[in-house]
C-alpha positions, 0 to 999 in steps of 0.5 A: 248751524243755529239760525239767529234772527237779526232784530236790529236789520229786520226792523230797520228794513221794515221801516224803510219798506213801509215809508216807501209809498206802494199801493198796488199799481204804483210799486216801481219805486219800492221795487227799485229799493229792493233791487238795490237791497239784493244787489248789495247782497250779492243776489241775482233776480229776474223780473216778471212783466207785472213787476215782480221780483224772483230770486232763485237760490240752487238747492241739492235737489233741482227737480223739485223746488220750493217757492216762498212769496210776500207781497210789497204792494199795500192799500191806497187810493186813486183820484176818481174826480176833482170836485167843484170845491177843488177837493178830490174824490177817491177810489179804493185800491184793495179792501179797507173801511174808509173810517180807517183812513179818516183824518189821515195824512196822505200824498198825492202823486201826480203824473209829472212826479210831483208829490202834494200833501193832503189830508183824508176827511169827511166832507162834513167834518166841521161839527159847528156846521154839519149837526150829526156828522158823526152818524153819517156813512163813511163812504166814497160819497163823503170822503174827500181829499183836503189839499194842502194848497191854495185851491177853491175850484176844480181848475185851480186844482188841475192847475197844481198838476193834479188829475184823475188817475193819480195815486194817493198814499197814506202816511204810515206813522211807523213806530217801534215801542220800548215794549217791542211793538211795531205800529204802522200802516201796511205791515201787511205785507211788508213785515213778511217782505222784510223777513224774506229779504233778511232770510235771503241775505242770511243764506248768502252770507252764511253760504247755506246749501238749501236741500231744494232749489227755492224761489223767493218771490216778491209779488207786487199785486196781491192787494188786488187778487193776482200777485203771485199767480204767474211765473211759478216754474214748473219744477215748483212742488211746494208754494208758501205764502208768507203773509199776515195772520188775522187777529180779532174775535173768535181767532187764535192768532196773536202779535206774539206767535207765528200764525199758520192758516189752515183755511181762509176764504178760498178754502183749505190750504194743503193739509199735509204741507200745513201739518209739516209746518205745525210739526216743524214749529212744535219740534223747533220750539217755535210759538205758533198758533193754528187759525183760520182766516174768514175774509182772506186770500193770499198769493198761494190761493191765487196760484191755486185758482190760476190752476198751478199744480202745487201744494200750497200753505200760508203763515206769517206774523200776527198783525192786529187791525189789519188794513188799518193802523196795524201792530205787531210784536218783535216776538211774532217777527222772530217766530216767523223768521225761525219757522221760515228758516226751519222750513227751507232747511227741512225735507219736503213733504212725502206723499203716498203714491 
């Protein structure tokens, strides 16, 4: 059957997902939401001890399996110190530049479940006081959280219920423009998560018979390096990470096509499986770019490092300004969705004996 991408449902799901705070280590709420989605669709799942979710759809070939993964954890921060002023010093979760969140509204998630609002600022923000503040390095020594509560001391902040170890999430400011752009924090990798969930729903609703048993793995620790490196069934032969394409100077990826990665910082991806994806894009008239991501790792590369004997590949929507205020286009989501469908319905890569 001809695959039809449901743009409205996918974008609505993406908006819902990005608005659920889920820094790595703080993903219980978003995982509950995904569980509810799967139950509504009528799918069963298993849960790993690390909190990931795995949906398995039986295929005609049960001896050789495929696995596709996307991660739902995001960047964020944790309270490292309550300063004498009552403001908060942070430590990063994941890799980003402090200037990417300077001036952003945030939420402090206390151990008792309260949510207290704040703003991430340079300590030396006031230009009428701090001459040359624009030249000060943006780092953990100068960035702090201004809490939206009456507090002028560490004691008063503690009395609010805020403590060291509390998670801090960043406002996402999701917007879909009339020109088809989607702007939001954490499109990495909730855009791909939305695409995988919508693909699961499509397979279920249309009662599709897949050629191979296929596992859909929603990981929750990718931003800290080990999301998809465990709980991989021994029957899995092909492991595909669905994650963002990196855009910038010297890159081939853009916001309008699906980006297929040939190599990242972990080394080359499996050559034959990568070429298979490229050939699928060509034969199915799917707009794509083949690219290399210089400072990047994925759940697929984490699985290889963990010692799993799988063929690994990586593709996904092109995301502009990764790990900052990100942007993509519906055309990129559509191209990625089409390649996902083409892949799960295609024959497995044949290897010479």
